[in-house]
DRENDOLO-491327 format. One record per atom (N, C-alpha, C): x, y, z; atom name; residue number from 1; chain. Coordinates in pm, whole numbers, plus 50000, padded with zeros to 5 digits. Layout:
<nodes>
    east   north      up   site   pos   unit
       X       Y       Z     CA   NUM      A
...
</nodes>
This chain:
<nodes>
    east   north      up   site   pos   unit
   50086   49882   50000      N     1      A
   50000   50000   50000     CA     1      A
   50090   50123   50000      C     1      A
   50071   50207   49901      N     2      A
   50158   50324   49891     CA     2      A
   50107   50437   49979      C     2      A
   50198   50527   50010      N     3      A
   50165   50638   50097     CA     3      A
   50073   50739   50028      C     3      A
   50067   50735   49895      N     4      A
   49986   50831   49821     CA     4      A
   49839   50791   49815      C     4      A
   49806   50673   49863      N     5      A
   49668   50628   49854     CA     5      A
   49579   50700   49953      C     5      A
   49452   50696   49923      N     6      A
   49354   50756   50012     CA     6      A
   49345   50676   50141      C     6      A
   49271   50729   50235      N     7      A
   49253   50659   50362     CA     7      A
   49175   50529   50339      C     7      A
   49179   50442   50439      N     8      A
   49116   50310   50427     CA     8      A
   48966   50318   50457      C     8      A
   48888   50244   50380      N     9      A
   48743   50238   50398     CA     9      A
   48710   50190   50539      C     9      A
   48640   50275   50613      N    10      A
   48606   50243   50752     CA    10      A
   48522   50116   50761      C    10      A
   48430   50098   50666      N    11      A
   48344   49978   50668     CA    11      A
   48426   49851   50649      C    11      A
   48528   49858   50564      N    12      A
   48618   49743   50542     CA    12      A
   48690   49708   50671      C    12      A
   48746   49809   50738      N    13      A
   48821   49786   50861     CA    13      A
   48728   49738   50973      C    13      A
   48606   49792   50979      N    14      A
   48511   49753   51084     CA    14      A
   48455   49612   51062      C    14      A
   48479   49554   50945      N    15      A
   48432   49418   50917     CA    15      A
   48488   49319   51020      C    15      A
   48613   49340   51067      N    16      A
   48675   49250   51165     CA    16      A
   48719   49321   51293      C    16      A
   48688   49450   51307      N    17      A
   48733   49525   51424     CA    17      A
   48616   49600   51487      C    17      A
   48629   49629   51614      N    18      A
   48526   49705   51685     CA    18      A
   48549   49855   51665      C    18      A
   48441   49931   51674      N    19      A
   48447   50077   51659     CA    19      A
   48551   50140   51752      C    19      A
   48561   50090   51877      N    20      A
   48655   50148   51974     CA    20      A
   48800   50135   51926      C    20      A
   48830   50030   51852      N    21      A
   48969   50008   51811     CA    21      A
   49014   50102   51700      C    21      A
   48920   50169   51634      N    22      A
   48959   50262   51528     CA    22      A
   48929   50408   51563      C    22      A
   48865   50430   51675      N    23      A
   48821   50565   51714     CA    23      A
   48934   50669   51706      C    23      A
   49054   50632   51751      N    24      A
   49165   50728   51757     CA    24      A
   49248   50736   51629      C    24      A
   49208   50664   51526      N    25      A
   49284   50668   51400     CA    25      A
   49197   50708   51281      C    25      A
   49085   50775   51310      N    26      A
   48997   50824   51204     CA    26      A
   49049   50958   51152      C    26      A
   49058   50969   51021      N    27      A
   49104   51092   50957     CA    27      A
   49001   51203   50979      C    27      A
   49047   51317   51029      N    28      A
   48957   51431   51054     CA    28      A
   48899   51488   50925      C    28      A
   48964   51464   50814      N    29      A
   48921   51524   50688     CA    29      A
   48817   51438   50617      C    29      A
   48846   51309   50596      N    30      A
   48755   51224   50518     CA    30      A
   48671   51129   50604      C    30      A
   48702   51121   50734      N    31      A
   48627   51036   50830     CA    31      A
   48644   50887   50806      C    31      A
   48751   50848   50734      N    32      A
   48784   50707   50715     CA    32      A
   48905   50675   50802      C    32      A
   48956   50552   50797      N    33      A
   49074   50515   50876     CA    33      A
   49198   50572   50807      C    33      A
   49276   50648   50880      N    34      A
   49389   50722   50823     CA    34      A
   49493   50628   50761      C    34      A
   49535   50661   50640      N    35      A
   49646   50593   50574     CA    35      A
   49764   50688   50581      C    35      A
   49881   50638   50622      N    36      A
   49998   50723   50646     CA    36      A
   49959   50834   50745      C    36      A
   49919   50796   50867      N    37      A
   49862   50892   50962     CA    37      A
   49960   51002   51004      C    37      A
   49909   51123   51002      N    38      A
   49983   51240   51046     CA    38      A
   49907   51299   51164      C    38      A
   49980   51352   51261      N    39      A
   49915   51416   51375     CA    39      A
   49931   51567   51363      C    39      A
   49818   51636   51374      N    40      A
   49820   51783   51374     CA    40      A
   49862   51825   51515      C    40      A
   49971   51900   51525      N    41      A
   50017   51941   51657     CA    41      A
   50047   52091   51663      C    41      A
   49951   52170   51616      N    42      A
   49962   52315   51623     CA    42      A
   49949   52359   51769      C    42      A
   50015   52467   51804      N    43      A
   50006   52518   51941     CA    43      A
   49863   52560   51976      C    43      A
   49783   52595   51875      N    44      A
   49644   52636   51898     CA    44      A
   49558   52522   51953      C    44      A
   49604   52398   51938      N    45      A
   49523   52282   51979     CA    45      A
   49583   52209   52099      C    45      A
   49677   52271   52168      N    46      A
   49745   52205   52280     CA    46      A
   49649   52155   52388      C    46      A
   49539   52226   52410      N    47      A
   49446   52190   52517     CA    47      A
   49344   52085   52477      C    47      A
   49348   52040   52353      N    48      A
   49253   51937   52309     CA    48      A
   49291   51802   52368      C    48      A
   49190   51725   52402      N    49      A
   49210   51597   52471     CA    49      A
   49251   51485   52377      C    49      A
   49193   51482   52257      N    50      A
   49219   51370   52166     CA    50      A
   49332   51401   52069      C    50      A
   49385   51294   52010      N    51      A
   49486   51310   51904     CA    51      A
   49415   51360   51779      C    51      A
   49479   51447   51707      N    52      A
   49422   51503   51585     CA    52      A
   49492   51436   51467      C    52      A
   49429   51329   51416      N    53      A
   49489   51245   51313     CA    53      A
   49426   51272   51176      C    53      A
   49510   51281   51075      N    54      A
   49464   51292   50936     CA    54      A
   49548   51198   50850      C    54      A
   49490   51152   50741      N    55      A
   49567   51071   50647     CA    55      A
   49664   51161   50571      C    55      A
   49781   51108   50539      N    56      A
   49883   51186   50471     CA    56      A
   49835   51246   50340      C    56      A
   49763   51167   50259      N    57      A
   49715   51215   50131     CA    57      A
   49604   51319   50149      C    57      A
   49516   51299   50247      N    58      A
   49410   51397   50275     CA    58      A
   49472   51530   50317      C    58      A
   49574   51524   50402      N    59      A
   49640   51646   50448     CA    59      A
   49707   51718   50331      C    59      A
   49773   51641   50246      N    60      A
   49840   51699   50129     CA    60      A
   49739   51771   50039      C    60      A
   49626   51706   50013      N    61      A
   49522   51768   49930     CA    61      A
   49465   51892   49998      C    61      A
   49442   51883   50130      N    62      A
   49388   51998   50204     CA    62      A
   49483   52117   50195      C    62      A
   49613   52091   50217      N    63      A
   49712   52199   50215     CA    63      A
   49731   52256   50074      C    63      A
   49713   52173   49971      N    64      A
   49719   52223   49833     CA    64      A
   49605   52320   49805      C    64      A
   49486   52289   49860      N    65      A
   49369   52374   49838     CA    65      A
   49362   52491   49936      C    65      A
   49425   52476   50053      N    66      A
   49421   52579   50158     CA    66      A
   49562   52601   50210      C    66      A
   49648   52662   50129      N    67      A
   49790   52674   50167     CA    67      A
   49809   52737   50305      C    67      A
   49897   52672   50382      N    68      A
   49938   52724   50512     CA    68      A
   49825   52730   50615      C    68      A
   49715   52659   50590      N    69      A
   49601   52660   50681     CA    69      A
   49600   52533   50765      C    69      A
   49496   52515   50848      N    70      A
   49486   52397   50935     CA    70      A
   49350   52332   50916      C    70      A
   49343   52198   50906      N    71      A
   49214   52131   50887     CA    71      A
   49128   52124   51014      C    71      A
   49186   52155   51130      N    72      A
   49111   52146   51255     CA    72      A
   49025   52270   51276      C    72      A
   49086   52387   51267      N    73      A
   49015   52514   51275     CA    73      A
   49099   52618   51202      C    73      A
   49034   52722   51151      N    74      A
   49108   52818   51068     CA    74      A
   49218   52894   51144      C    74      A
   49341   52874   51104      N    75      A
   49455   52953   51149     CA    75      A
   49572   52921   51057      C    75      A
   49672   53004   51057      N    76      A
   49789   52986   50970     CA    76      A
   49892   52895   51035      C    76      A
   49989   52856   50955      N    77      A
   50105   52779   51002     CA    77      A
   50067   52647   51070      C    77      A
   50002   52562   50995      N    78      A
   49966   52429   51047     CA    78      A
   50093   52349   51076      C    78      A
   50095   52288   51191      N    79      A
   50210   52207   51231     CA    79      A
   50166   52061   51240      C    79      A
   50243   51971   51180      N    80      A
   50205   51830   51179     CA    80      A
   50329   51743   51172      C    80      A
   50312   51618   51212      N    81      A
   50422   51521   51205     CA    81      A
   50363   51383   51188      C    81      A
   50445   51291   51142      N    82      A
   50400   51153   51126     CA    82      A
   50368   51095   51263      C    82      A
   50257   51022   51272      N    83      A
   50216   50963   51399     CA    83      A
   50253   50815   51400      C    83      A
   50364   50784   51463      N    84      A
   50408   50643   51469     CA    84      A
   50311   50559   51551      C    84      A
   50257   50617   51658      N    85      A
   50164   50543   51743     CA    85      A
   50038   50505   51664      C    85      A
   49981   50600   51591      N    86      A
   49863   50571   51510     CA    86      A
   49896   50468   51403      C    86      A
   50014   50481   51343      N    87      A
   50055   50386   51239     CA    87      A
   50064   50245   51296      C    87      A
   50120   50232   51417      N    88      A
   50128   50101   51482     CA    88      A
   49989   50044   51508      C    88      A
   49898   50128   51557      N    89      A
   49761   50083   51583     CA    89      A
   49694   50034   51455      C    89      A
   49710   50111   51348      N    90      A
   49649   50075   51220     CA    90      A
   49709   49946   51165      C    90      A
   49841   49933   51175      N    91      A
   49908   49812   51125     CA    91      A
   49862   49686   51196      C    91      A
   49816   49698   51320      N    92      A
   49773   49581   51397     CA    92      A
   49625   49546   51378      C    92      A
   49551   49626   51303      N    93      A
   49409   49597   51279     CA    93      A
   49396   49474   51191      C    93      A
   49297   49391   51220      N    94      A
   49270   49272   51139     CA    94      A
   49180   49311   51022      C    94      A
   49214   49260   50904      N    95      A
   49134   49290   50785     CA    95      A
   49121   49165   50698      C    95      A
   49021   49169   50611      N    96      A
   49010   49066   50507     CA    96      A
   49063   49126   50378      C    96      A
   49073   49046   50276      N    97      A
   49117   49094   50145     CA    97      A
   49027   49210   50101      C    97      A
   49084   49325   50067      N    98      A
   49000   49440   50029     CA    98      A
   48916   49414   49904      C    98      A
   48970   49337   49811      N    99      A
   48891   49306   49690     CA    99      A
   48774   49214   49724      C    99      A
   48799   49119   49815      N   100      A
   48692   49029   49858     CA   100      A
   48582   49110   49926      C   100      A
   48620   49204   50013      N   101      A
   48522   49288   50082     CA   101      A
   48441   49368   49981      C   101      A
   48509   49429   49884      N   102      A
   48440   49509   49783     CA   102      A
   48344   49422   49702      C   102      A
   48388   49302   49668      N   103      A
   48305   49209   49592     CA   103      A
   48181   49171   49672      C   103      A
   48198   49144   49802      N   104      A
   48084   49110   49888     CA   104      A
   47986   49226   49897      C   104      A
   48039   49348   49906      N   105      A
   47952   49467   49912     CA   105      A
   47873   49481   49783      C   105      A
   47939   49460   49670      N   106      A
   47871   49470   49540     CA   106      A
   47765   49362   49527      C   106      A
   47795   49241   49574      N   107      A
   47698   49131   49570     CA   107      A
   47575   49164   49654      C   107      A
   47599   49217   49775      N   108      A
   47486   49254   49861     CA   108      A
   47401   49361   49794      C   108      A
   47465   49459   49734      N   109      A
   47393   49567   49666     CA   109      A
   47313   49512   49548      C   109      A
   47374   49419   49474      N   110      A
   47307   49358   49360     CA   110      A
   47184   49281   49405      C   110      A
   47196   49206   49515      N   111      A
   47083   49129   49566     CA   111      A
   46972   49221   49616      C   111      A
   47009   49334   49674      N   112      A
   46909   49429   49722     CA   112      A
   46834   49489   49605      C   112      A
   46906   49526   49498      N   113      A
   46841   49592   49385     CA   113      A
   46760   49496   49300      C   113      A
   46804   49372   49285      N   114      A
   46729   49278   49200     CA   114      A
   46623   49202   49278      C   114      A
   46647   49180   49408      N   115      A
   46555   49104   49494     CA   115      A
   46523   48966   49437      C   115      A
   46611   48916   49350      N   116      A
   46593   48779   49300     CA   116      A
   46730   48715   49287      C   116      A
   46773   48651   49393      N   117      A
   46906   48590   49396     CA   117      A
   46907   48457   49324      C   117      A
   47023   48398   49315      N   118      A
   47037   48264   49258     CA   118      A
   47009   48164   49369      C   118      A
   47016   48036   49335      N   119      A
   47002   47933   49436     CA   119      A
   47106   47953   49545      C   119      A
   47075   47914   49666      N   120      A
   47168   47928   49780     CA   120      A
   47304   47869   49746      C   120      A
   47409   47947   49767      N   121      A
   47545   47898   49744     CA   121      A
   47592   47912   49600      C   121      A
   47503   47949   49510      N   122      A
   47542   47962   49370     CA   122      A
   47576   48109   49341      C   122      A
   47703   48134   49315      N   123      A
   47745   48271   49285     CA   123      A
   47833   48267   49160      C   123      A
   47771   48283   49044      N   124      A
   47845   48271   48919     CA   124      A
   47948   48382   48902      C   124      A
   48068   48346   48853      N   125      A
   48170   48443   48822     CA   125      A
   48235   48510   48942      C   125      A
   48217   48454   49060      N   126      A
   48272   48516   49181     CA   126      A
   48400   48444   49220      C   126      A
   48506   48521   49239      N   127      A
   48633   48467   49286     CA   127      A
   48639   48490   49436      C   127      A
   48685   48390   49508      N   128      A
   48688   48402   49654     CA   128      A
   48831   48407   49706      C   128      A
   48855   48498   49800      N   129      A
   48985   48509   49866     CA   129      A
   48958   48503   50015      C   129      A
   49022   48412   50085      N   130      A
   48995   48398   50228     CA   130      A
   49103   48460   50316      C   130      A
   49179   48558   50260      N   131      A
   49283   48623   50339     CA   131      A
   49222   48694   50460      C   131      A
   49280   48668   50575      N   132      A
   49251   48743   50697     CA   132      A
   49384   48764   50765      C   132      A
   49417   48887   50794      N   133      A
   49545   48914   50857     CA   133      A
   49554   49057   50904      C   133      A
   49673   49095   50943      N   134      A
   49698   49230   50992     CA   134      A
   49707   49327   50875      C   134      A
   49671   49450   50900      N   135      A
   49674   49554   50797     CA   135      A
   49812   49564   50732      C   135      A
   49919   49550   50810      N   136      A
   50054   49570   50755     CA   136      A
   50098   49460   50661      C   136      A
   50025   49348   50652      N   137      A
   50063   49239   50561     CA   137      A
   50026   49278   50424      C   137      A
</nodes>
């Protein structure tokens, strides 16, 4: 997974994890699980209780559109650094194959829209991947 990618689909990550385990690694900008997590550490936010995490690509896009600004609240000179702690938490999350998850979501949507499925267990043209592992794999 490259650092330039968008944040991770929260629904995909929640497939095998509880909401509490991702609460502190949600990107403030896109509300998904941060990819290449950065922590906003401006002096204006010193009194805030929670970590201010954003995905690296989301932050880059935000700063391109709002030069020298901050995604938390409007002020100049945004200060940020890579969050090793958030990265460790994200790397330890359990996930299934992302393509398998996407395929299952599309199948569910297809069944909802057509309301006429095939016989039980019959899924034509579907490839199955049973990968389950840590995010960092």
